[in-house]
N, C-alpha and C positions, 0 to 999 in steps of 0.2 A: 801585715806581710811586706816583705821586701821589695821594694820597688826597682824593677828591671825594665830598661827601655831600649831600642834600637837607638845608638848615638849617631845613626846615620840621618835622623829624622827628629831633630830635639825640639822643633816647634810645630805648631799649628799649620804655618805658611808651607812647610816643606811637606806635611803630609797632604795637604791640599794639593799642591804641584804634583805629588805621586799619584794620588787619587785621580787627577786629570790624565794621567799617563795611562792610567791603568783600565779604565772604565769607558764604554761608548759613550759618545759627546751627549746625546740625548739623557742617557742617565746621570751625567754628571752635570748638566745643566740643569735639569730638575731638582737637583740638590742645592746648587750654587746659586740658584736665581732667585730673582723678587717678583715683583710685580711691577706693571708699567716701565717707568725709567729707571726701578732699582733705588729712587731717591732716599726712602726710608730704609732699604737693606743695607746703606752706605752709612745712613746716618745714626743706624743702632749701633754700630762699632766704633764709630768716631767720635760721637758724644760719651759713650762711657769711656775713651781716652782721654777726655778733657779734663775729667775728674784728677784732683792732685793730692797727696797724702803726705803727712810731716811725720819724720822719724825722730824719735827721742832716743839719741844713741848714749847719754851717761846713766839711763837707769840701770838698775839692778834687773838681771834678766836672765831666767831659766829655761828659757827655750819656746818654742810654738805649738800650741796644741790644736789641731785641726778637727778635733770631734766635735759634733754638734748634735745636740737633742732636737728631733723634730717629731710631733705626733707621737710622742711617748717611745721613739725607738733612738738610739745615740749611733749616729752615722760616723765614718771615720773621715770624712770630709765634708765641708759644706755645700756641695755640688752633687746635681744628678745627672741624669740621661734624659734628656726631653723626649717627648713623642713624635716621631715622623711618619708620614704615610709611604707605602710603596718601598720601603728599606729594602727589601729583596730585590727588586728593580735595580737599585743601585748598587748592590753587591749581595751576592745568593748568601743566604742563611744570615743575615747580619742583625736580624732581632734576637735571633738566639746567640749569637756571638757576643752582643753587648749586654744581653741580660745575665749571660754567664760572668763575664766581667765585673760588672754591678755586684753581682751576687758577693765574687770573691773580694773585692774592695769594699764592700759593706757602704755601698752608696745605692740610692733608690733608681730604679728603671721606669718609666713609663710606657705602657704600651699603648700605642694609637688603636683605633677602632678601625682604621682604613689602613693597616700594615699587613706584612704578609706572614705573621705568626699567630697564632690562636691564643686567646686566653689561657685555656688549658696547660699548653706547651709552655708559655714562658713561666707559668705558676710553677708546674714541675721543676723546672730548671732554677728559679730563686727561693723554692721552698716557701712559697707563699707571700711574698716579700713585694713583689711589682706591683705598681700603682696601676690604676687602667685610667685611660681617658676616652672619655665616652663622648662621640660625634653624635648629635641627638638625633634618632630615627624619627620619621615622620608619623609610623604608626606606633601606639602605645605597645600595643602585645610584644612588637620585637624589642623597643626599651626595655620593657619587663622582663624579657627573657634575657636578654645581654647583662642587665644588672644583677640578675640572679645566678648567671654563670660567674661574673665577677666575685661574688659574695661566695659561691661555691669554691672559687678557686683560691678564697682567703685573702683577695687584693685587701689591704689595709686602708687604701686611700680611692677615692672615686673623684677623678678629675673631670667635671663638665665642661665642655669646649663652648666658648660663646662668641668667639671673633669669627666665625665662619658663617655669616648670614646668607652669602653669596659667594659663589667660586670667585676668586682673584683673577685679575686680567693678567694673564703670565705670558709675554709674547714667545719666550723661547719653548715652553711649552706647546702653543698653538704651532710653531714651526716644526716641533720635532713629532707631532701627531700624539702628545700626551694630555690633550685637552680631553674633556668630554663630549661625545665618545673618543676613547683612543683607536688609534690607528697605527700599524707597522708599515712605515713606508719603505721604499727601495733603499732610500738613503741610510734609514736605521738598519737595515741588514748589511750594508756595507760596513757602517761603522761597526756592527757585532763581528763581522769577519775579520777586521782589523784589530779586535782584543780577543784572542783566543784563549788566553787564560780564565777571561770572564765568560766566556761562552762556554768553556768546558767546564766551570762551575755551576754554570747556570744548567745544564744539561744533568749534570749530577744530582743536584737538590730539585730540579725540575722547574718549570714554568711558575712565576711567583703570582700568588692568587690573594684575595680578600680571605684570610685564613679563619678569622672570627666570626664573617658574614656568610660564609659557607652555608652554613644550615638554612639560609633564609634565601638562596640564591637559585632559582630554576637550574637543572641540570643540563650540560653543554651549552650554556649562554654563550653567543659569539660577542665580539667586541662592540657592536652596534648596540645590542640588547644589553649589555653592561651598562654604557652611558645612560640608557631610560632607566635601567634599575636603579643606579646610583642617584639620579635627579627624582626619582618616585620615592625613594626609601628615607632619604635625608633632607630636613629642611634646612638643618644647620643653624636656623633661628630658635634661640631661646628666650623665655619672658619668664615672669613672677609665675604664672599658671602652671607652665611646664617646669619649672623647678619645683614646687611644692611637692609634688607627688614622689619626686626622684627624693626629696628629703625626707619624708616619711617613710619609705622603701629601704633607703640604704642605711645601715646600721654602723658602716664604718666612719672613717674622717672623710668630709666633703669639702672639694676645693673647685673654685671657681678660676679656670683657666682662660686667659684672653682679655682680662682686664687692662683700661686704658684710661679709667676717668675716675675722680671721685665720687660722681653719682653712683656709678656702677657699684664701688666698693661700699659705698653707704647701704645698697640695696643687698649686697651678698650679706654683710653684718645682720642686718634686719631679717632675711631669710635664713639665719643658722648656718652658714657656711663656716667650715673651722678655718679655712684660709683662702687666700688668692694667689694666682701667678699673674703678675703684671706681664703682658706679652701683647706684640703684635704681628703673632704668627710668622715671625722671623722675617718680616718685611715683605710677606708674601700677600697680604691682602689691601691694605689702605697705603698707598703711597703717600698721600697728602696728610698722613698722620703725624704724630710726636714719636720721636725717637721714645724707647723702653725707659730710659734712664731717666729722662725727664717726665715722663708719665708717674714714674715710682717716687721720686722725691717728695710732692705734694702728697701723694697719697700714704707716704711713711709719715710725714708730719702730723696729719690729721687722724690717722687710724692706727699708729702703733700702740700696741698693750691691748687693742680691740680685737684684732684678728692677724693670724699670721700670713705674712706679707713675704711671696716668692717672686723671682723675676726669671724669663729667657726672653731671647732675642737679642743678637747682638753681641753676647758673652763668647769669648773664641778663647781666652786663656787664663793660666793663672791670675797674672795681674788683673785683667777683667773681673775675675770673681773677687778680689779684694776690693777692688772698687766699688764693686755692685754692692757689697756687704756692708763696706764703708758708709754708702749712701743710704743704709737702713734697711735693706734685705734680710730675711732672716735666712734664705737659702738661695741657692742658684741654680738654673738648669741649663746643658748645653745642648744642641741638637746639631749643626752642621759639624763641629770640631770632632765628634765622634765618629762620625758618618765617614768624614775626610780619613781618620784614622784606619777605619776597617776596609773602605775602599782602596787604601794604599798599601797595607799590611794583611788584610785576611784574617785568618783567626787569630793574629797577635794584636790588630788593631785597638780591640777595646782595651786591654790590659796595658799596651803602651801608652795610648791616649790618656786614662786615667793615672799613670804612674806621672807623665811629665807635668799634667795638670796640678796633682798634689806637690810634687817637688818644686814647680814654680810659685804655688801659693805659699809653700812654707818658707821659701827664699824670701818673699816680700814681707810676710810678717817677722822675720829673722832679722830683716834690714830695717823695720821700722821698730824694733823693740816692742811686737805686739804678741802677749802671750796666748791670747784666745781668740777665736772667732768674733765672739760678743764684744770684744775690746777695738774691733776696727773702725766705728765711727769715732772713737776719740783721736783717730788721725786723720780723719778727713778734714781739708783745707777749705774752709765754707767761704 
């Protein structure tokens, strides 16, 4: 498809600044922040940008091809949209906006268990191409029902989340009333009044809710009881014993998301996962951990050709995608970049962000004289 974008916002940083002006502070800080002192949030991107690549200018060169095969489907680019929770709080209807854009551009969209659109609605928009991220429930009955719904919705990939054994300590969210249980403060109400466009859109689309979880939630639940429900319903911690029945039940591709060590990768291979996503939850869980690119490199060295290796967290731009793939990842996922786009430009934000990422990545490959995504590791300066 023809790539069109708003030339007033040619970079992800432009979109971030516009998003910050468009949405209430509590919503923007939920999207933008990490945990504790934001050390790993910053390292994720800064360490990726230390990666250097070598061009070969005098080669015979016919152009760059971004197409990438992943789990039997050929995507138009080697990146997709990572799962985020509470997307509709950040910008109304954003999961549907991004799912539609991903479908039109033929890239994967991953729906979070705790976002604000249902499995069925996103499947309808993407014609059954959306992936689903499972936040592991405490009760096996709820787990089984959610997996059955994802299968009925024809999701080709189930991504089991493993990096949230406990809620991260996020000072911004605590100050803003977005910890569990959430609460709406007078300060938040003033912030909403100051963003009338966001407020009107929210009224139009309705108060955001955990749409996929709605069948399992008591009717008329207030904020206090919502916190109790979430803590009771989701343990977040997975183990070999919890994974085995999921592998037996799920007939599609199975991915472990949140891997940050060779040891967990080895277990993923042994348990029959088809792929892993190296991730630290966007720097929102463990501030004292490694950046994702530092976790990725030894995992690739030991496990390439044994399991599909993908990465998210810290990837913000087309050049960041190129660097990540050059380090051996088979595919990359971005989260915040796409949400900045939607929060900045509304319905056009998804298409805009995908377009500039494709253009940026292609420009890097053309500059390197790299013809295919698979060839990017040959340009890595080690």
